[in-house]
N, C-alpha and C positions, 0 to 999 in steps of 0.2 A: 642524562644531566651531568653537569660538571660543577665542581667547586672551584672557584678561583680566589686564591689568597694573594694579596699584594702587600709586601712590607715596604712602606714608602716614607719619605721625609714628612715629619708632622706638619710642616708648613704647606705641603702639597696636598694633604688629605681633604680639606674642604674643596679645593679646586677639582680634585679627582671626583669626589661624590657629586658635585654640581655637574660635571661633564657626563657621568653616568646617568644622572637624572635626565639631563637633556636628551640622551640617547634612548631613554625609555626604561632605564634599569634603576628602579627606585628601592627595591628591597636589598638591604645590606646590613652588615654589622661591622662596626668600627671599635677597635680596642688599642689602647696604648700599650706598647710592648718595649722591651729593650733587647738589643742584640748586636751582633757584629757580623761583618762579611769577610771576604777573603783578606781584606786589609788588617784585620784583627784589631779593629778600632781605630783610634786616630791619636797622633801625638802633637801637641801643641806646646811648643818650647820644651820644657822639661817634664811636663805632665802628659801621662798616657791615659786616654779615655778608653777602657777595655770594651764597655758596651754603650751604645748610643740609643737614644730614644727614637722610636719609630712608630708609626701607626699601621696596624693590620687592618686591612679592608677584605671582608670576606662576602662572597654572594655566590648563589647557586643559580645557574642558568641552563637553558636547554643547549644541546650540543651545538646546533647551528648558530648560536650567539656568542660562542667562546672567542672567536677571532675578533668580533666587533668590541666586545668588552675588554680584551687584552690591548687592543689598539687604543681605545679610550684611555685606559689606565697609562699606558706608555706615553701617549702625547701629552697628557696632563701632568705626568710626574717628571718628565724630562728636563734636566738642567745641563747635562753633558759632564757632570762631575761625579767623582766617586760617592757612592752612598744613595744614588737615586732610587735604589730599591730593587726588588726581586719579586717575580710573579710565579706562583705555582698553581698548576692546573691538575686536579684529581678527580676520578670518577666518583659519582654518588649512585649508590644502589637504590635507595628509597628516601622519600621525605614524608612526614606526617605532620599535619596541623593538630596541635594538641587540643584546642577548643572543640573542633568539629570532628576530628579523627580522619579527615579527608587526606588522600594521598596525592602526590605531585606537587609541582611548585605553586 
């Protein structure tokens, strides 16, 4: 299993989650976060915005679905401009359902 975390533009979050759902990936978590990338924020006129609003989308998938999920996120998040986002993929050792105690996704 792998956890995929995508930091994306807020205006792209719903488009991404709809695309994931169409691909059969319904279970996810969305959080509003703030951060900055390599550009260290953005400067508009004399004002420097150090941290920008983003949405973090997290989901856990089987290893054979990682490439499909990453592609769905990239296609739906892409504008071609700085700040489109970043995707992180990390291993998951175990998952547990609190209500039932079941393991696995």
